[in-house]
C-alpha positions in Angstrom: 294.3 81.1 126.7 297.0 79.8 124.2 296.1 79.7 120.6 294.3 76.6 119.9 294.7 76.3 116.2 297.7 76.1 113.9 298.1 77.9 110.6 297.2 75.7 107.6 300.3 73.9 106.1 302.5 71.0 106.5 305.0 70.8 109.4 307.5 68.3 110.3 307.5 66.7 113.8 310.2 65.1 115.6 310.1 62.6 118.5 306.9 62.2 120.2 303.8 62.6 118.3 302.2 66.0 118.9 298.4 66.0 118.4 296.5 68.2 116.1 294.7 71.4 117.5 291.2 71.8 118.7 287.7 71.7 117.2 284.3 72.5 117.8 281.0 70.5 117.3 278.0 72.0 115.5 274.3 71.8 116.4 272.5 71.2 113.1 269.2 70.3 114.4 269.1 73.0 116.9 270.0 75.6 114.5 267.2 74.4 112.1 264.5 73.7 114.8 265.2 77.1 116.4 264.7 79.2 113.3 261.5 77.1 112.7 260.1 78.7 115.9 258.6 81.5 114.2 255.8 79.5 112.8 254.3 78.7 116.2 254.5 82.1 117.7 251.3 83.3 116.0 249.3 86.4 117.1 249.6 90.0 115.9 253.4 90.0 116.5 254.1 87.4 113.8 254.8 89.8 111.2 257.5 91.7 113.4 258.9 88.4 114.5 259.1 87.3 110.9 261.1 90.4 109.7 263.3 90.4 112.6 264.4 86.8 112.2 264.6 87.1 108.5 266.8 90.1 109.0 269.2 88.2 111.0 270.1 85.7 108.6 273.3 85.7 106.7 273.8 83.4 103.5 276.2 82.6 100.8 275.2 82.0 97.2 277.1 78.6 96.8 275.5 77.8 93.5 276.5 80.9 91.8 280.0 80.6 93.1 280.6 77.1 92.0 278.6 77.1 88.8 278.1 73.9 86.9 281.4 72.3 87.8 279.9 70.1 90.5 278.7 66.6 91.1 275.4 65.5 89.6 272.3 66.3 91.8 271.2 62.7 92.6 267.4 62.9 93.0 266.6 60.0 95.3 264.9 61.7 98.2 268.1 62.1 100.3 269.8 65.4 101.2 273.5 66.1 102.0 274.3 69.1 104.2 277.8 70.4 105.0 278.0 71.7 108.6 281.0 73.7 109.4 282.5 75.5 112.2 284.6 78.6 111.7 287.3 79.6 114.2 287.2 83.5 113.6 288.3 85.4 116.8 286.6 88.6 115.6 284.1 90.2 118.1 282.6 88.0 120.6 284.4 85.1 119.2 287.6 86.2 120.7 286.3 86.0 124.2 284.6 82.6 123.5 287.4 81.0 121.7 290.5 82.6 123.2 293.6 83.5 121.2 294.0 86.6 119.0 292.2 88.0 116.1 294.5 87.7 113.1 291.7 88.6 110.6 291.4 85.0 109.3 289.3 82.1 109.9 289.5 78.3 109.3 287.1 75.3 109.5 288.0 73.3 112.5 284.9 71.1 112.5 283.4 69.7 109.2 280.5 67.3 109.1 278.7 65.9 106.1 275.2 65.1 107.3 273.4 62.6 105.0 269.7 62.5 105.5 268.2 59.4 104.1 265.0 59.3 102.0 262.1 60.1 104.4 264.4 61.9 106.8 263.9 59.4 109.6 267.5 58.5 109.9 270.8 60.0 109.0 274.6 59.3 108.8 277.1 61.9 109.8 280.8 61.8 108.5 283.2 63.9 110.3 286.3 65.0 108.3 289.3 65.6 110.3 290.6 69.2 109.9 294.4 68.1 109.5 293.6 65.6 106.7 296.1 66.4 103.7 293.9 66.7 100.5 294.3 68.0 97.1 292.3 71.1 97.1 290.5 72.0 93.7 290.6 75.3 92.0 287.7 77.4 93.4 286.0 80.7 93.3 284.8 82.5 96.5 281.6 84.3 97.1 283.1 87.6 96.0 284.2 86.2 92.6 288.0 85.8 93.4 289.7 82.8 91.9 292.0 80.5 93.9 294.4 78.0 92.3 294.4 74.3 93.1 296.9 73.1 95.7 298.2 69.7 96.3 298.6 68.0 99.8 297.3 70.8 101.9 295.3 70.6 105.2 291.6 70.2 104.6 290.8 73.3 106.7 292.8 75.3 104.4 290.0 75.4 101.9 287.7 77.6 104.1 290.6 80.1 105.0 291.5 80.3 101.3 288.2 80.7 99.7 285.4 80.7 102.4 282.2 78.7 102.3 282.3 78.1 98.5 285.7 76.7 98.4 285.0 74.4 101.4 282.0 73.1 99.8 283.7 72.5 96.6 286.6 70.8 98.3 284.2 68.4 100.2 282.4 67.7 96.8 285.8 66.9 95.3 286.7 64.5 98.1 283.3 62.8 98.3 281.9 62.9 94.7 278.7 63.9 96.3 276.8 67.4 95.6 276.2 69.2 99.0 272.4 70.3 98.9 272.9 72.8 101.8 275.7 74.5 103.9 275.3 75.6 107.5 278.1 77.5 109.5 278.2 78.5 113.2 281.0 80.1 115.2 282.3 80.0 118.8 279.9 82.7 120.3 276.9 81.3 118.4 277.4 77.8 119.7 277.9 78.9 123.2 274.8 81.1 123.1 272.6 78.4 121.6 273.5 76.0 124.4 272.8 78.7 127.1 269.4 79.5 125.4 268.5 75.8 125.4 269.1 75.7 129.1 272.5 73.6 129.0 273.0 70.0 127.9 273.2 67.0 130.1 276.1 64.6 129.5 277.7 61.9 131.5 281.4 61.5 131.5 283.0 58.0 132.3 286.4 59.5 133.1 287.4 62.8 134.6 288.3 65.6 132.3 290.9 68.3 133.1 292.1 70.4 130.1 293.7 73.7 131.0 293.7 74.8 127.3 289.9 74.5 127.0 289.4 75.5 130.8 287.3 72.5 131.4 287.4 70.4 134.5 284.9 67.7 135.1 284.7 64.7 137.4 283.4 61.4 136.2 279.6 61.5 136.4 276.5 63.4 135.0 276.7 67.1 134.5 274.4 69.9 132.9 276.9 71.9 130.8 276.5 75.6 130.3 277.4 77.1 126.8 281.0 77.9 128.0 281.5 74.3 129.4 279.9 72.7 126.2 282.3 74.8 124.1 285.2 73.6 126.3 284.1 70.0 125.9 284.1 69.9 122.2 287.3 71.7 122.0 289.0 69.4 124.5 292.1 67.4 123.5 294.6 67.4 126.2 292.1 66.4 128.9 291.0 63.0 127.8 292.1 59.9 125.7 295.2 60.3 123.5 294.7 64.0 123.0 294.3 63.6 119.2 291.9 65.4 116.8 290.4 62.1 116.0 289.6 61.4 119.6 288.2 64.9 120.0 285.8 64.1 117.1 284.5 61.2 119.1 283.7 63.6 122.0 282.0 65.9 119.5 279.8 63.3 118.0 278.7 62.1 121.5 277.9 65.7 122.5 275.9 66.2 119.3 273.7 63.2 120.2 273.1 64.4 123.8 272.2 67.9 122.2 269.6 66.4 120.1 268.0 64.5 123.0 268.1 67.7 125.1 266.1 69.6 122.4 263.3 66.8 122.7 263.3 66.7 126.4 262.8 70.6 127.1 259.7 71.0 125.0 260.9 73.7 122.6 258.0 73.6 120.5 255.5 74.1 123.4 257.5 76.9 124.9 257.0 80.0 122.7 259.6 82.2 124.5 262.2 79.5 124.6 261.5 78.9 120.9 261.9 82.5 120.2 265.1 83.0 122.1 266.6 80.0 120.3 265.4 81.2 116.9 266.7 84.7 117.5 270.1 83.3 118.5 270.4 80.7 115.8 269.5 83.2 113.1 271.9 85.8 114.2 274.9 83.3 114.6 274.4 80.8 111.6 275.5 81.4 107.9 273.5 79.2 105.4 273.6 78.6 101.8 271.1 80.9 99.9 268.6 78.2 99.5 268.1 78.2 103.3 268.6 82.0 103.6 265.1 83.0 104.8 262.9 82.0 107.6 260.3 80.2 105.4 263.0 78.1 103.7 264.7 77.2 106.9 261.5 76.5 108.6 260.4 74.0 105.8 263.9 72.3 106.2 263.5 72.1 109.9 260.2 70.7 109.6 261.6 67.8 107.7 263.9 66.9 110.7 261.1 66.4 113.3 261.2 62.6 113.0 265.0 62.4 113.4 266.3 61.2 116.7 269.8 60.7 118.1 269.2 56.8 117.9 268.6 57.2 114.3 271.9 58.9 113.6 274.9 56.9 112.6 278.3 58.8 113.2 281.5 57.9 111.7 285.0 59.6 110.8 286.0 59.7 107.3 288.5 57.0 107.0 292.1 58.1 107.4 295.6 56.9 108.2 298.4 58.6 110.1 301.0 60.2 107.7 304.2 58.3 108.1 306.0 61.8 107.0 304.3 63.9 109.5 303.0 62.9 112.9 300.6 66.0 112.9 298.7 65.0 109.7 296.4 62.2 108.5 296.1 61.0 104.9 292.6 59.9 103.2 292.4 56.1 103.2 290.9 56.2 99.7 289.6 52.7 99.4 287.7 52.8 102.5 286.6 56.3 102.0 285.2 55.4 98.6 283.0 52.8 100.6 281.6 55.6 102.7 280.9 58.0 99.8 279.4 55.4 97.5 277.0 54.1 100.1 275.8 57.7 100.9 275.5 58.5 97.2 273.4 55.5 96.9 271.3 56.3 100.1 272.6 53.2 101.8 274.0 52.7 105.3 277.7 53.1 105.7 279.1 49.6 105.9 281.1 48.6 109.0 284.0 47.5 106.9 284.5 51.1 105.8 286.0 52.2 109.2 287.9 48.9 110.0 291.6 49.2 110.7 291.6 53.0 110.1 293.3 55.7 112.5 291.1 56.5 115.5 291.4 58.3 118.7 290.9 56.9 122.2 288.0 59.0 123.5 285.2 56.8 122.5 282.8 56.1 125.3 284.1 58.9 127.5 281.1 61.0 127.0 277.5 59.4 127.0 
């Protein structure tokens, strides 16, 4: 499979617009609910299960890395979570993602999930990976300092300074303090879907993308983990082939995934619950506040009332860069409408996304 991702940086394009490279969608609710499964397993094996799952978890101390140079923590009952997908080709990710392991990783999918007070509804803001931004100075989890950079791709924040730098960059763009951080990779996403039993989606048009190895006719399909990964990476097989169009596919898939969790009776099936919890805790990285089973369980319990019909999904308002066909620029006035609404725990106004750059894959996946 050819390399899906391009190196961070600015490149000139001539002639026909070449579309940005591929991304993956993330399963916030599945990750959290799966880890919560330990609380219903019960019996004498609970202690073993707890220590096994707790030992699986990896976490990053975002608070220690970023210090006090952050937006104020708004105490209005809402929560903001940065969900990232890394594109490392190390280990099992090489087979799942294709390409070669160059020792680096970038963030191809970034979603700010805003849980409104009461956690009965949410807004999700996808940040296009190829957005040109001013990256702030940041310190990574190992204490290494990285200087600020102007007009670089958004996904370079993660490749430069890891999770801490990605969080600081999102906070700089949005003016909103992230309460939590969740990251999952190629192989983790694929295994979560398989453990769930697949996800049912309906495609309104055929999809045939040789790069993501996905070929689907129009109609209803139950996708395996490999097919699901192909769907959320697809860019050539549907719509205009843009990164913005692929985000529309990812958002539709995320809603289908949430519905699937409710349909399979995860909480009444201890084995399925344990399998999901084991996979989730092995494959996700969280902030240190979610870095143990009890904390992740408490967080997951707070999401039980959230359904896909109560989740509003938008893309951060951007415009195409007239100087580079492969990049987009933040539409500052309209983006401010999005971030100010979320900071005040209000719905994102429809005017915030009017007349902004969008893809043409909306409605392809239902």
